Backbone bond lengths (Angstrom), bond angles and torsions (degrees), N, CA, C in turn:
res aa  C-N    CA-C-N  psi(-1)  N-CA   C-N-CA  omega(-1)  CA-C   N-CA-C  phi
1 M - - - 1.472 - - 1.514 111.21 -
2 N 1.339 116.93 -41.50 1.455 120.27 178.26 1.520 110.86 -63.78
3 H 1.344 116.06 -38.30 1.465 120.61 177.37 1.527 110.26 -60.75
4 M 1.335 116.23 -42.75 1.461 120.76 178.95 1.516 110.66 -61.82
5 K 1.318 117.72 -43.34 1.455 121.01 -179.98 1.525 111.03 -60.98
6 K 1.341 116.13 -39.91 1.458 119.80 179.57 1.524 111.05 -63.75
7 I 1.324 115.81 -40.19 1.466 119.86 179.07 1.508 110.87 -62.37
8 I 1.331 116.16 -46.35 1.462 120.24 -177.83 1.519 110.82 -66.67
9 L 1.341 116.82 -38.45 1.451 119.58 179.32 1.524 111.51 -63.50
10 A 1.332 116.03 -28.22 1.464 119.75 -178.42 1.521 112.53 -73.36
11 I 1.322 117.44 -10.47 1.458 121.02 -179.12 1.522 111.65 -57.09
12 S 1.316 117.01 -33.76 1.459 120.72 -172.98 1.511 114.02 -61.45
13 I 1.330 118.64 -13.91 1.463 119.77 -178.27 1.527 111.96 -94.96
14 F 1.332 116.71 -0.53 1.463 118.85 -170.86 1.515 113.72 -102.10
15 T 1.339 116.82 150.56 1.470 123.45 171.05 1.509 108.51 -126.08
16 L 1.322 116.38 159.62 1.460 122.15 -175.39 1.518 112.44 -83.69
17 M 1.318 116.69 135.29 1.461 121.04 177.01 1.518 110.88 -76.51
18 L 1.330 116.39 -38.83 1.464 120.79 -177.75 1.519 108.14 -129.91
19 P 1.330 119.33 99.02 1.459 120.82 -175.21 1.521 111.42 -66.46
20 P 1.342 117.03 143.76 1.457 119.93 179.14 1.506 111.75 -68.21
21 Q 1.340 114.98 149.87 1.445 120.54 175.20 1.519 109.05 -87.20
22 T 1.317 116.00 165.31 1.455 120.06 178.57 1.524 109.52 -102.78
23 G 1.332 115.02 156.49 1.451 119.80 177.47 1.519 110.66 95.57
24 A 1.317 116.10 129.96 1.455 120.40 -176.97 1.522 111.03 -71.21
25 E 1.314 116.14 144.73 1.448 122.78 175.50 1.519 107.57 -125.96
26 E 1.329 114.74 159.77 1.455 119.79 177.13 1.511 107.58 -142.48
27 I 1.315 116.68 135.27 1.461 121.00 178.49 1.519 108.69 -108.25
28 R 1.323 115.75 122.15 1.457 122.12 174.61 1.520 108.63 -98.52
29 Q 1.318 116.38 142.23 1.464 120.45 178.62 1.520 108.62 -80.18
30 I 1.339 115.76 109.45 1.462 120.86 -174.97 1.522 110.42 -133.78
31 V 1.327 114.50 163.67 1.461 122.56 166.29 1.523 107.06 -89.47
32 F 1.331 117.38 141.21 1.459 119.19 -179.95 1.529 108.69 -60.00
33 P 1.345 118.68 131.16 1.474 121.63 -168.99 1.519 115.74 -76.07
34 I 1.339 118.32 -9.12 1.463 121.13 175.80 1.518 108.61 -112.49
35 Q 1.320 115.98 129.90 1.463 121.20 178.83 1.521 107.68 -106.77
36 G 1.305 116.42 97.29 1.448 120.66 -177.36 1.508 110.80 142.16
37 V 1.325 115.65 -165.14 1.461 121.47 -175.69 1.525 110.06 -77.38
38 Y 1.326 115.68 134.00 1.462 121.64 175.10 1.525 107.49 -142.57
39 T 1.321 116.92 161.40 1.455 119.86 178.01 1.527 109.28 -90.76
40 T 1.330 115.56 169.76 1.457 120.23 -179.09 1.526 110.78 -60.31
41 F 1.323 116.69 137.97 1.459 122.06 176.93 1.521 108.46 -110.19
42 S 1.318 117.17 160.53 1.457 120.71 -176.11 1.526 110.39 -135.66
43 D 1.328 115.03 168.88 1.452 121.97 -178.00 1.528 109.51 -85.15
44 T 1.330 116.86 102.25 1.468 121.56 178.84 1.525 111.26 -118.56
45 F 1.329 116.43 15.90 1.466 120.36 -179.28 1.533 109.62 -62.13
46 G 1.321 116.14 129.25 1.455 121.18 179.74 1.514 114.68 87.93
47 D 1.332 117.72 -4.65 1.468 119.59 178.22 1.526 109.86 -66.10
48 P 1.337 117.70 145.92 1.472 120.31 -179.09 1.520 112.03 -67.81
49 R 1.326 114.51 146.37 1.458 121.87 176.14 1.533 108.52 -131.85
50 A 1.320 115.85 169.45 1.465 120.95 -177.53 1.524 110.81 -57.94
51 G 1.334 115.14 148.99 1.451 120.53 176.77 1.511 114.13 75.80
52 G 1.340 116.97 18.30 1.457 119.93 178.67 1.513 114.33 79.72
53 R 1.324 116.82 6.69 1.468 120.13 179.09 1.532 110.38 -79.37
54 V 1.316 115.96 167.37 1.460 121.60 170.81 1.527 108.15 -123.64
55 H 1.315 115.33 155.28 1.465 120.85 -178.67 1.514 109.59 -76.35
56 E 1.327 117.11 124.01 1.461 121.33 -176.50 1.524 113.03 -108.24
57 G 1.320 116.08 10.06 1.457 117.90 -178.43 1.508 112.49 -140.98
58 T 1.336 114.50 -166.08 1.466 122.95 176.93 1.519 107.76 -123.57
59 D 1.333 117.43 131.46 1.461 122.32 178.59 1.522 109.97 -94.90
60 I 1.338 115.91 124.43 1.459 122.22 179.50 1.527 107.08 -118.72
61 F 1.310 117.40 111.81 1.459 121.53 -175.07 1.529 110.37 -85.89
62 A 1.330 114.37 135.28 1.461 121.79 179.65 1.528 107.97 -157.34
63 K 1.310 116.56 164.52 1.460 120.15 179.56 1.522 110.95 -68.84
64 K 1.334 114.91 151.67 1.464 119.34 174.98 1.521 110.61 -55.15
65 M 1.308 114.87 146.14 1.458 124.38 178.13 1.527 113.28 70.88
66 T 1.350 117.34 10.90 1.462 118.83 168.66 1.528 107.61 -68.39
67 P 1.329 118.41 132.61 1.469 119.88 -174.08 1.529 113.47 -62.38
68 L 1.329 114.92 139.50 1.458 122.92 170.25 1.521 107.48 -103.66
69 V 1.339 116.86 137.90 1.455 120.74 179.79 1.519 109.87 -125.78
70 S 1.314 115.57 157.47 1.459 120.08 179.58 1.521 110.00 -67.79
71 A 1.319 115.98 131.91 1.459 120.78 -179.93 1.521 112.41 -74.15
72 V 1.341 116.39 -20.35 1.463 120.99 -172.83 1.515 110.31 -147.03
73 D 1.323 115.55 166.89 1.464 119.98 163.76 1.524 107.02 -73.53
74 G 1.321 117.89 132.44 1.455 118.32 -179.09 1.508 113.13 179.20
75 R 1.328 114.57 -157.23 1.461 121.74 -177.54 1.522 109.65 -129.13
76 V 1.336 116.17 137.88 1.463 121.37 176.02 1.525 108.15 -73.43
77 T 1.322 116.89 120.91 1.465 120.40 -177.12 1.526 113.39 -108.17
78 S 1.333 117.07 -16.05 1.466 120.11 178.05 1.514 108.94 -149.04
79 L 1.337 115.70 133.56 1.458 122.15 -178.41 1.534 107.53 -154.00
80 P 1.325 118.83 77.54 1.472 121.66 -174.17 1.526 112.75 -57.61
81 Q 1.308 115.31 133.74 1.466 120.55 177.73 1.521 111.62 -92.81
82 E 1.327 116.58 -24.20 1.459 122.60 171.37 1.517 107.22 -104.81
83 E 1.323 117.28 134.17 1.458 120.17 -173.11 1.518 112.31 -70.13
84 P 1.338 118.09 118.08 1.466 121.09 176.35 1.537 110.56 -72.60
85 S 1.335 116.51 177.51 1.461 120.51 -178.32 1.525 112.01 -63.35
86 W 1.309 116.29 -29.59 1.460 119.63 179.89 1.524 112.52 -90.58
87 G 1.310 117.59 4.39 1.455 121.92 178.43 1.509 112.79 94.73
88 Y 1.324 114.99 177.07 1.454 119.55 176.89 1.530 110.38 -63.93
89 G 1.336 115.17 149.92 1.456 118.98 -178.03 1.514 111.94 -153.83
90 I 1.315 114.86 162.52 1.460 122.11 -179.59 1.522 108.47 -133.64
91 Y 1.337 116.72 129.97 1.458 122.02 173.53 1.523 107.93 -113.06
92 I 1.346 115.51 133.78 1.467 120.96 176.25 1.524 108.35 -129.50
93 N 1.326 117.13 129.73 1.462 121.94 176.14 1.524 109.89 -103.38
94 D 1.347 116.24 135.04 1.454 119.02 176.41 1.524 110.30 -89.16
95 N 1.329 116.45 -177.29 1.468 120.63 -175.84 1.521 112.85 -69.80
96 D 1.338 117.26 -17.27 1.459 121.25 177.51 1.524 112.42 -89.86
97 G 1.330 116.69 -3.07 1.457 120.24 179.86 1.511 114.62 91.47
98 Y 1.339 118.00 2.76 1.460 120.69 176.27 1.529 109.46 -75.53
99 S 1.324 115.57 145.16 1.460 121.57 -178.03 1.524 109.93 -110.51
100 Y 1.332 116.54 133.09 1.461 123.53 179.51 1.529 106.76 -116.31
101 R 1.327 115.71 119.71 1.458 120.63 -167.63 1.526 111.53 -119.33
102 Y 1.332 114.82 129.94 1.455 123.42 -177.87 1.528 107.75 -113.76
103 Y 1.344 116.23 124.40 1.461 120.60 -178.99 1.527 111.20 -120.60
104 H 1.333 115.55 159.60 1.472 125.20 178.84 1.525 111.62 67.35
105 V 1.327 116.75 30.98 1.458 121.91 177.01 1.537 108.54 -60.17
106 N 1.313 117.44 149.74 1.465 123.30 -170.47 1.536 113.73 -54.03
107 N 1.342 115.23 137.91 1.472 120.91 174.85 1.521 112.27 -127.39
108 D 1.331 116.75 11.55 1.468 120.84 -175.38 1.524 111.80 -106.37
109 T 1.329 115.14 151.60 1.455 120.25 167.08 1.522 107.53 -65.81
110 P 1.335 118.87 131.85 1.468 119.78 -176.16 1.522 112.79 -50.50
111 G 1.324 116.03 132.94 1.456 122.02 -179.85 1.506 114.34 88.08
112 T 1.341 116.98 0.98 1.462 120.91 -179.12 1.529 110.14 -130.47
113 D 1.332 114.35 178.69 1.461 121.36 171.10 1.525 107.91 -129.10
114 D 1.355 115.06 45.60 1.468 120.02 -170.73 1.524 113.77 -87.23
115 G 1.319 118.37 -13.23 1.456 120.41 -178.23 1.515 113.52 67.59
116 L 1.334 117.44 15.82 1.465 121.84 -174.50 1.525 112.96 -112.91
117 G 1.310 116.78 13.78 1.458 119.21 -176.03 1.516 114.14 -71.64
118 G 1.343 116.00 -26.20 1.454 119.71 -179.47 1.518 112.46 64.82
119 T 1.304 115.11 -167.61 1.464 119.36 -176.38 1.527 112.69 -72.36
120 V 1.337 117.21 -15.64 1.464 120.63 -179.21 1.528 110.81 -59.83
121 Y 1.347 115.61 -39.46 1.456 120.41 -178.71 1.534 112.34 -105.17
122 A 1.313 115.26 11.85 1.464 120.46 175.91 1.518 110.69 -100.14
123 Y 1.331 116.08 -52.10 1.462 121.82 -172.98 1.519 111.38 -114.60
124 A 1.325 115.40 145.33 1.462 120.01 175.24 1.529 109.51 -62.96
125 P 1.330 118.36 141.49 1.473 120.83 -177.01 1.521 113.64 -65.78
126 T 1.321 117.42 -13.07 1.467 120.79 -176.76 1.523 112.77 -87.40
127 I 1.352 117.82 -2.74 1.463 118.49 -178.43 1.523 110.80 -119.22
128 S 1.308 114.34 152.97 1.464 122.67 173.84 1.523 106.00 -151.92
129 R 1.311 116.85 170.53 1.456 119.08 178.44 1.526 109.16 -61.11
130 G 1.316 116.28 129.09 1.461 122.04 -177.64 1.513 114.01 95.90
131 S 1.349 117.76 -9.52 1.465 121.08 -179.15 1.527 111.09 -65.75
132 L 1.313 115.86 143.46 1.454 121.76 169.89 1.518 108.41 -85.85
133 V 1.336 117.06 135.92 1.459 121.44 -179.46 1.518 109.32 -129.09
134 K 1.323 115.14 156.89 1.462 121.71 177.02 1.526 108.82 -108.65
135 A 1.319 116.22 150.69 1.458 120.69 177.49 1.523 109.50 -57.00
136 G 1.345 116.53 130.52 1.454 121.89 -178.90 1.510 114.70 91.59
137 Q 1.351 117.66 -4.54 1.464 121.01 -179.70 1.517 110.95 -76.24
138 L 1.329 117.52 139.71 1.466 122.28 177.18 1.525 109.98 -61.89
139 I 1.346 115.84 129.68 1.467 119.67 178.47 1.527 112.58 -126.41
140 G 1.324 118.95 -14.84 1.460 120.14 -178.99 1.513 111.13 172.62
141 W 1.355 114.84 -159.71 1.457 119.03 -175.58 1.530 110.95 -140.44
142 V 1.337 115.34 147.56 1.463 122.14 177.70 1.525 109.97 -62.20
143 G 1.354 116.09 142.76 1.456 120.64 177.18 1.512 111.87 -152.85
144 D 1.325 114.93 -161.34 1.473 120.89 178.53 1.526 110.55 -135.84
145 S 1.324 115.43 35.03 1.462 119.35 -174.27 1.523 112.43 -70.19
146 G 1.322 115.64 162.64 1.453 121.74 178.26 1.517 112.01 67.14
147 N 1.327 116.01 -136.92 1.461 120.09 -176.53 1.521 113.77 -80.78
148 A 1.344 117.06 16.87 1.464 120.93 174.64 1.522 112.08 -99.58
149 E 1.344 117.49 2.70 1.463 120.84 -176.43 1.523 112.26 -56.12
150 N 1.316 117.79 -37.22 1.459 120.96 -177.95 1.527 113.11 -98.37
151 V 1.337 115.77 8.14 1.458 120.48 -178.17 1.520 111.25 -103.96
152 G 1.307 116.35 -36.82 1.458 121.59 -175.83 1.518 110.79 116.33
153 A 1.307 115.76 157.15 1.456 121.12 -177.30 1.528 110.97 -63.25
154 H 1.317 115.34 127.76 1.458 119.66 177.31 1.517 109.65 -166.23
155 L 1.313 115.16 163.91 1.457 121.61 172.11 1.515 108.75 -101.96
156 H 1.320 115.93 125.13 1.465 121.08 168.90 1.522 105.28 -96.95
157 F 1.348 115.89 114.90 1.462 121.68 -171.62 1.517 110.10 -115.51
158 E 1.330 116.43 127.72 1.460 121.67 -179.58 1.522 110.93 -125.11
159 I 1.328 115.03 153.23 1.463 122.56 171.11 1.521 107.82 -125.60
160 H 1.338 116.61 131.43 1.468 122.07 178.86 1.526 109.32 -123.91
161 T 1.316 115.29 143.24 1.459 121.62 177.69 1.527 109.69 -72.27
162 P 1.332 117.91 168.86 1.467 119.52 178.84 1.530 114.40 -57.53
163 D 1.339 117.51 -25.96 1.464 119.37 178.23 1.529 112.51 -89.74
164 G 1.339 116.48 5.99 1.465 120.63 173.46 1.511 115.91 96.15
165 A 1.334 118.70 -4.62 1.463 121.22 -178.15 1.525 110.16 -75.52
166 A 1.327 116.66 135.83 1.461 121.07 177.07 1.522 110.23 -77.00
167 I 1.325 116.85 134.53 1.458 121.42 171.72 1.525 107.83 -114.73
168 N 1.299 115.85 160.47 1.458 120.73 -178.05 1.527 109.73 -68.57
169 S 1.320 116.84 117.27 1.463 120.77 -179.01 1.526 113.06 -80.83
170 Y 1.332 117.10 -12.30 1.465 121.14 -174.44 1.531 112.86 -59.01
171 P 1.346 120.49 -48.51 1.472 119.26 179.50 1.526 113.07 -59.93
172 S 1.322 117.56 -39.04 1.461 120.62 178.84 1.524 110.91 -65.32
173 L 1.346 116.04 -39.46 1.462 120.28 178.71 1.524 111.12 -67.26
174 L 1.332 116.76 -40.12 1.459 119.85 177.45 1.527 111.11 -58.27
175 A 1.325 115.14 -45.99 1.457 119.46 -179.39 1.523 111.37 -64.67
176 A 1.330 117.06 -38.29 1.463 121.56 -177.62 1.523 112.49 -74.27
177 A 1.340 116.95 -26.41 1.462 120.77 -175.11 1.520 112.99 -72.68
178 H 1.322 116.88 -17.77 1.465 120.24 -174.05 1.525 110.70 -132.44
179 P 1.331 118.47 67.64 1.468 119.56 -179.53 1.524 111.29 -61.46
180 G 1.330 115.69 137.89 1.452 121.36 -179.27 1.509 113.91 83.97
181 S 1.348 116.29 -7.77 1.457 120.17 -179.71 1.531 109.11 -108.77
182 F 1.323 115.56 -175.73 1.461 121.30 -179.86 1.511 107.44 -136.01
183 N 1.324 116.75 128.35 1.452 121.44 179.67 1.521 108.97 -108.57
184 P 1.341 118.71 109.44 1.464 120.00 -178.13 1.516 113.62 -57.22
185 E 1.349 116.93 -37.04 1.467 119.37 -179.46 1.518 111.03 -63.85
186 A 1.332 116.39 -45.59 1.466 119.81 178.17 1.515 111.48 -62.84
187 A 1.328 116.48 -37.27 1.466 119.77 179.22 1.515 110.93 -64.73
188 R 1.345 117.13 -42.55 1.462 119.89 178.77 1.527 110.91 -63.48
189 L 1.326 115.84 -40.44 1.459 119.72 179.30 1.523 112.18 -64.63
190 S 1.332 116.29 -27.55 1.465 119.66 -176.26 1.530 112.27 -72.50
191 A 1.323 117.43 -18.34 1.468 120.67 -177.34 1.515 108.98 -145.00
192 Q 1.303 116.16 86.64 1.455 120.01 -177.98 1.526 112.22 -91.32
193 T 1.317 116.72 -8.23 1.459 121.61 171.67 1.525 107.76 -136.08
194 I 1.313 115.84 161.42 1.464 119.91 177.13 1.528 109.89 -67.62
195 N 1.325 117.23 -31.68 1.470 119.89 173.26 1.523 111.11 -55.15
196 E 1.348 116.30 -46.32 1.466 120.27 -179.64 1.519 110.99 -66.91
197 D 1.323 116.83 -41.46 1.460 120.53 -178.06 1.523 111.15 -62.57
198 K 1.325 117.36 -40.91 1.455 121.76 -177.74 1.533 113.11 -93.65
199 S 1.349 116.01 -1.32 1.468 120.95 -177.79 1.527 111.13 53.89
200 L 1.331 115.46 46.64 1.462 120.50 -179.79 1.522 110.16 -77.30
201 V 1.302 116.28 135.52 1.463 122.61 -176.11 1.519 109.48 -100.78
202 S 1.312 116.56 135.48 1.468 121.45 -179.73 1.521 110.71 -63.76
203 T 1.329 114.87 143.27 1.459 121.33 175.92 1.523 108.26 -129.31
204 T 1.315 115.26 179.18 1.467 120.07 178.62 1.525 111.69 -85.16
205 V 1.345 117.23 -0.19 1.456 121.37 179.34 1.524 109.38 -63.87
206 T 1.313 117.64 132.55 1.462 121.14 -176.80 1.526 111.93 -120.78
207 T 1.330 116.97 24.42 1.465 119.87 -178.90 1.519 111.85 -66.77
208 C 1.327 117.44 -25.53 1.467 120.73 174.53 1.521 108.72 -156.05
209 T 1.311 116.17 160.80 1.463 121.68 -176.14 1.520 110.39 -85.09
210 S 1.331 116.38 128.40 1.456 121.80 -177.87 1.526 111.81 -55.92
211 N 1.339 115.01 141.47 1.465 123.34 175.22 1.522 112.53 63.40
212 T 1.329 116.19 38.03 1.460 120.96 174.31 1.521 109.73 -123.98
213 L 1.325 115.72 163.20 1.457 122.81 174.96 1.519 108.44 -104.18
214 I 1.323 116.73 134.18 1.464 120.82 -177.50 1.519 110.39 -131.98
215 K 1.331 115.70 157.34 1.453 122.04 175.30 1.513 109.39 -153.17
216 G 1.332 115.04 159.70 1.458 120.42 173.07 1.517 109.70 -99.96
217 S 1.334 116.32 -140.49 1.460 119.87 -177.42 1.526 112.25 -76.44
218 S 1.325 117.18 -19.93 1.464 120.02 176.93 1.522 109.28 -85.48
219 T 1.329 116.75 179.35 1.470 120.49 179.17 1.523 113.05 -89.93
220 A 1.328 118.45 0.56 1.464 121.32 178.82 1.526 110.04 -66.81
221 V 1.330 115.69 127.19 1.463 121.79 -177.54 1.526 108.92 -109.38
222 Y 1.339 116.02 139.06 1.463 121.94 -179.98 1.527 109.81 -124.11
223 Y 1.328 114.47 155.83 1.460 120.74 173.45 1.519 108.76 -98.03
224 C 1.336 116.68 131.63 1.463 120.72 176.58 1.518 109.55 -94.80
225 G 1.328 116.40 116.92 1.455 121.51 -176.73 1.510 113.52 -85.95
226 A 1.335 114.77 167.00 1.464 120.89 179.74 1.520 111.67 -62.13
227 N 1.328 116.80 -22.73 1.464 121.20 -179.94 1.522 112.78 -85.61
228 G 1.344 117.73 6.40 1.450 121.31 177.29 1.513 114.72 81.72
229 K 1.334 117.64 7.86 1.459 121.13 179.33 1.532 109.69 -104.88
230 R 1.338 115.59 158.77 1.466 119.77 178.47 1.527 109.43 -104.07
231 Y 1.337 114.26 144.36 1.459 120.87 -175.41 1.525 110.18 -119.69
232 V 1.339 115.53 140.25 1.463 123.51 -174.07 1.528 110.03 -91.56
233 F 1.333 116.18 138.94 1.456 121.96 169.65 1.525 107.44 -90.17
234 P 1.340 118.67 109.86 1.473 120.22 -173.99 1.522 114.39 -63.54
235 N 1.327 118.24 -28.70 1.460 119.41 177.72 1.526 110.08 -155.22
236 Q 1.303 115.37 173.74 1.448 121.75 -173.05 1.531 112.65 -66.54
237 K 1.333 116.77 -33.88 1.461 119.67 -177.28 1.525 111.46 -71.05
238 I 1.319 116.95 -35.44 1.461 119.69 177.57 1.527 109.93 -66.42
239 Y 1.327 116.62 -42.88 1.469 119.28 175.52 1.531 110.18 -58.47
240 A 1.329 115.97 -44.45 1.463 120.97 -175.98 1.527 112.63 -67.12
241 S 1.324 117.78 -20.53 1.462 119.37 176.76 1.523 112.00 -74.45
242 W 1.335 116.45 -14.30 1.465 121.15 -179.02 1.526 113.25 -110.95
243 Y 1.320 118.19 -34.99 1.467 120.65 -170.94 1.524 111.66 -132.80
244 A 1.335 114.73 142.24 1.457 121.52 -178.52 1.521 112.45 -83.50
245 D 1.317 118.00 -26.44 1.468 120.78 -174.85 1.523 108.97 -161.38
246 F 1.328 115.70 -164.10 1.457 121.30 -176.19 1.533 111.74 -119.99
247 K 1.335 115.62 20.46 1.464 120.15 -174.91 1.523 113.34 -60.00
248 N 1.320 116.97 -33.49 1.460 120.21 -172.71 1.526 113.73 -102.49
249 V 1.324 116.78 15.87 1.465 119.87 178.56 1.528 109.70 -73.87
250 I 1.325 115.78 130.76 1.465 122.13 -179.50 1.528 109.08 -99.35
251 T 1.317 117.46 127.44 1.463 121.49 177.82 1.527 110.12 -92.13
252 I 1.322 114.55 128.71 1.465 120.49 176.55 1.532 107.87 -124.84
253 T 1.309 117.34 171.67 1.464 119.83 -179.77 1.524 109.83 -73.58
254 D 1.316 115.01 156.43 1.463 119.21 177.95 1.525 111.09 -61.38
255 E 1.328 116.68 -33.51 1.466 120.51 177.97 1.531 110.61 -64.28
256 Q 1.333 116.06 -43.33 1.463 119.75 177.99 1.529 110.76 -64.75
257 L 1.319 116.59 -41.45 1.465 120.73 179.84 1.524 110.80 -61.52
258 A 1.323 116.69 -41.08 1.465 120.92 -177.84 1.522 111.90 -65.08
259 Q 1.340 117.41 -24.22 1.464 121.28 -179.51 1.530 112.52 -79.34
260 I 1.334 117.03 -10.32 1.464 120.55 -178.87 1.522 108.27 -96.28
261 A 1.312 116.60 117.33 1.465 121.21 -176.82 1.524 111.18 -66.28
262 L 1.326 115.43 147.48 1.456 120.56 175.16 1.528 109.44 -77.20
263 G 1.325 115.56 135.91 1.464 119.75 -179.24 1.515 113.78 -104.08
264 G 1.335 117.22 -14.38 1.453 120.41 -178.12 1.522 110.76 134.89
265 N 1.325 115.56 -163.22 1.459 121.69 -178.05 1.525 111.43 -102.44
266 V 1.319 116.09 148.32 1.459 122.49 172.50 1.521 107.60 -80.66
267 T 1.325 117.71 141.13 1.462 122.29 173.75 1.533 109.30 -103.87
268 Y 1.320 116.28 168.97 1.462 120.73 179.31 1.525 111.29 -55.15
269 R 1.336 115.79 144.44 1.458 118.81 172.08 1.523 108.66 -65.68
270 P 1.338 118.44 132.76 1.465 121.30 -178.91 1.525 112.48 -54.90
271 G 1.321 115.47 137.15 1.452 121.55 172.86 1.505 116.69 84.37
272 V 1.340 118.24 -14.56 1.465 119.98 -173.45 1.527 111.74 -80.27
273 R 1.316 117.14 -45.89 1.461 121.36 -178.69 1.527 109.11 -131.80
274 M 1.340 115.75 163.52 1.449 122.62 167.31 1.529 107.72 -107.04
275 V 1.326 116.71 162.38 1.460 119.62 -177.16 1.525 110.79 -135.22
276 K 1.306 114.34 156.16 1.458 122.53 173.71 1.524 107.58 -133.69
277 I 1.316 116.70 126.81 1.459 121.27 176.48 1.525 108.69 -73.28
278 Q 1.300 116.81 139.67 1.463 120.31 -172.78 1.524 113.03 -61.47
279 T 1.321 118.47 -29.08 1.466 121.27 -179.47 1.526 112.20 -100.36
280 D 1.349 117.33 12.94 1.459 121.73 -176.09 1.530 108.12 -139.53
281 P 1.336 119.06 123.06 1.457 120.63 -177.48 1.528 114.14 -73.86
282 R 1.322 117.65 -11.76 1.461 119.82 -177.41 1.526 111.71 -71.36
283 I 1.335 114.58 148.40 1.466 121.81 178.90 1.524 108.47 -107.45
284 Y 1.335 115.41 137.57 1.453 121.42 -176.47 1.534 110.44 -123.61
285 V 1.335 116.21 146.46 1.461 120.18 163.00 1.516 107.16 -88.11
286 V 1.329 116.05 158.56 1.460 120.96 177.77 1.518 108.21 -105.97
287 D 1.315 116.41 119.44 1.459 122.27 178.40 1.526 109.24 -101.48
288 K 1.320 116.50 176.96 1.461 121.45 -177.04 1.520 111.35 -57.71
289 G 1.322 115.01 141.39 1.457 120.92 177.13 1.512 113.44 79.31
290 G 1.348 117.91 19.25 1.452 119.88 179.86 1.519 113.38 70.72
291 V 1.334 116.75 31.04 1.462 121.38 177.86 1.525 109.15 -90.89
292 L 1.327 116.87 125.03 1.462 122.53 177.86 1.527 109.55 -94.67
293 R 1.353 115.40 133.05 1.466 120.18 -178.83 1.527 108.49 -126.33
294 Y 1.313 115.41 121.33 1.462 122.98 -174.21 1.521 111.16 -65.93
295 V 1.343 115.76 128.71 1.462 122.05 175.74 1.523 106.88 -88.09
296 T 1.322 117.22 108.72 1.463 121.11 -166.06 1.523 114.46 -76.52
297 T 1.357 118.76 -22.81 1.470 120.08 178.93 1.521 110.38 -142.06
298 P 1.339 117.44 154.23 1.465 120.17 174.92 1.526 112.65 -59.94
299 E 1.339 117.01 -32.97 1.459 120.86 -179.59 1.523 111.11 -63.01
300 I 1.322 116.18 -36.69 1.462 120.41 177.97 1.524 109.91 -67.67
301 G 1.337 116.75 -42.12 1.462 120.27 176.80 1.518 111.47 -58.85
302 Q 1.326 116.61 -42.36 1.462 120.82 -179.93 1.517 111.43 -66.59
303 S 1.334 117.42 -36.39 1.464 120.10 -179.93 1.522 112.08 -64.79
304 M 1.334 116.93 -27.06 1.463 121.19 -178.07 1.524 112.54 -88.26
305 Y 1.339 116.98 -39.45 1.470 120.75 -170.00 1.525 113.92 -124.56
306 G 1.329 118.00 5.29 1.446 120.66 176.70 1.516 113.24 88.79
307 S 1.350 115.09 -177.31 1.462 121.00 -173.60 1.525 112.71 -63.20
308 K 1.331 117.41 -25.34 1.469 121.06 178.79 1.525 110.99 -100.24
309 W 1.312 115.58 34.93 1.457 120.69 -174.31 1.524 112.65 -59.31
310 S 1.340 117.14 -30.77 1.467 119.32 -177.62 1.524 112.20 -66.25
311 T 1.339 117.31 -20.96 1.471 119.61 178.74 1.525 111.63 -74.60
312 Y 1.323 117.74 -9.27 1.463 121.83 177.81 1.526 111.92 -90.27
313 V 1.329 116.62 3.44 1.465 120.38 -176.50 1.529 109.91 -94.05
314 D 1.327 116.39 125.77 1.466 122.68 174.91 1.528 109.75 -108.37
315 D 1.311 116.29 144.68 1.463 120.57 171.53 1.531 108.67 -76.14
316 L 1.315 115.70 131.49 1.460 121.68 178.88 1.518 108.39 -112.20
317 S 1.313 116.45 121.56 1.463 120.88 -178.82 1.520 110.90 -59.73
318 D 1.329 115.37 140.78 1.464 119.91 176.05 1.519 111.73 -56.07
319 A 1.338 116.49 -28.81 1.464 120.31 -178.78 1.518 112.13 -64.00
320 F 1.330 116.75 -25.89 1.463 120.50 -178.33 1.530 112.86 -101.65
321 F 1.341 116.91 0.36 1.457 120.65 179.99 1.528 111.57 -61.79
322 V 1.341 115.92 -29.11 1.468 119.94 -179.01 1.526 111.89 -66.44
323 N 1.329 117.52 -14.92 1.468 119.93 178.60 1.523 112.45 -78.57
324 Y 1.327 116.89 -7.81 1.459 122.38 -174.47 1.527 110.34 -119.11
325 T 1.321 115.52 162.24 1.460 121.54 170.42 1.527 107.87 -124.86
326 V 1.311 117.24 155.78 1.464 121.73 -179.06 1.520 108.89 -98.61
327 G 1.335 115.54 126.60 1.457 121.18 -179.33 1.524 111.38 -109.89
328 E 1.331 116.66 -156.67 1.457 122.34 -177.48 1.527 111.07 -68.55
329 S 1.310 116.16 144.97 1.464 121.58 178.49 1.528 110.86 -71.35
330 I 1.341 116.06 155.69 1.466 121.86 174.27 1.523 106.80 -89.98
331 T 1.315 117.33 115.70 1.459 121.32 -171.68 1.518 113.93 -113.60
332 A 1.328 118.13 -4.35 1.470 120.21 -177.73 1.519 110.02 -135.50
333 P 1.341 117.37 144.46 1.464 119.28 178.22 1.518 111.65 -69.99
334 L 1.321 116.10 156.76 1.466 122.12 175.79 1.511 107.32 -84.38
335 T 1.327 117.42 120.09 1.462 122.10 -177.99 1.511 110.15 -123.09
336 F 1.337 116.70 150.11 1.453 122.00 178.89 1.519 109.74 -128.59
């Protein structure tokens, strides 16, 4: 116990190497929606657009007539036969009620920019509104229809929750673009708070405010979860993977602190560091929920973290190994 206190007290000397981003993200398990060559895509979710709008999707540039495939098993819910202002589009709902939306689907006769291709060269002949589709099934082709005529051929891809809210599709696309690999950026986006990482559910407990840092008279800092429990940072490096400093730590009385039940230990923020168990020579990345994934070759480690990838490896005490679970190995390098 005294050893633990010393570790926690040492937190005050640490700063974060990779500060967390703000705003919740969600990663859906999808197949990449373009089958073929495409150029690099970037995170433009929320960027301003004309007319006071914001960008609700991810633009993936590819040549016209590059195949589009269904990102999920689901049902086609929208397939306009007359071209709307934004061009031809396809909506697919999965079994959870999430909607995957494809915009600027091709409207040209192949080899031209005539805008006269109609639905024949927009949608695959095997689909219609109400059709059931499987992940990876051909559904149409990349184009520049609607207001993309002066932008260039690309897919504008969106994901919406069952209640219709747009979520950032970029993390899901990153994960889908590199099967068998691990993308640290996507992992960080998947858990921007400890609540998200642990999938903590809000309760009516009001002993502490969710997603805050608290302390009593000592320097030990705890995370207050959505479930009203406090979580321990086992060492300084784990704290540093989540927080840059101690500016937002709230001091409460020791009596108040004692009334807040302990919920367990915090694990590393996904994607920030790699770990090695002291009794095991293997190196692992940390995925969401404290899942450790074995990095099978040095080349894979370098593809994720660069030539100095070994400097991202922390020793993890065997005593804290029980806070983690072992998941699928990383078998492919991260390529762009």
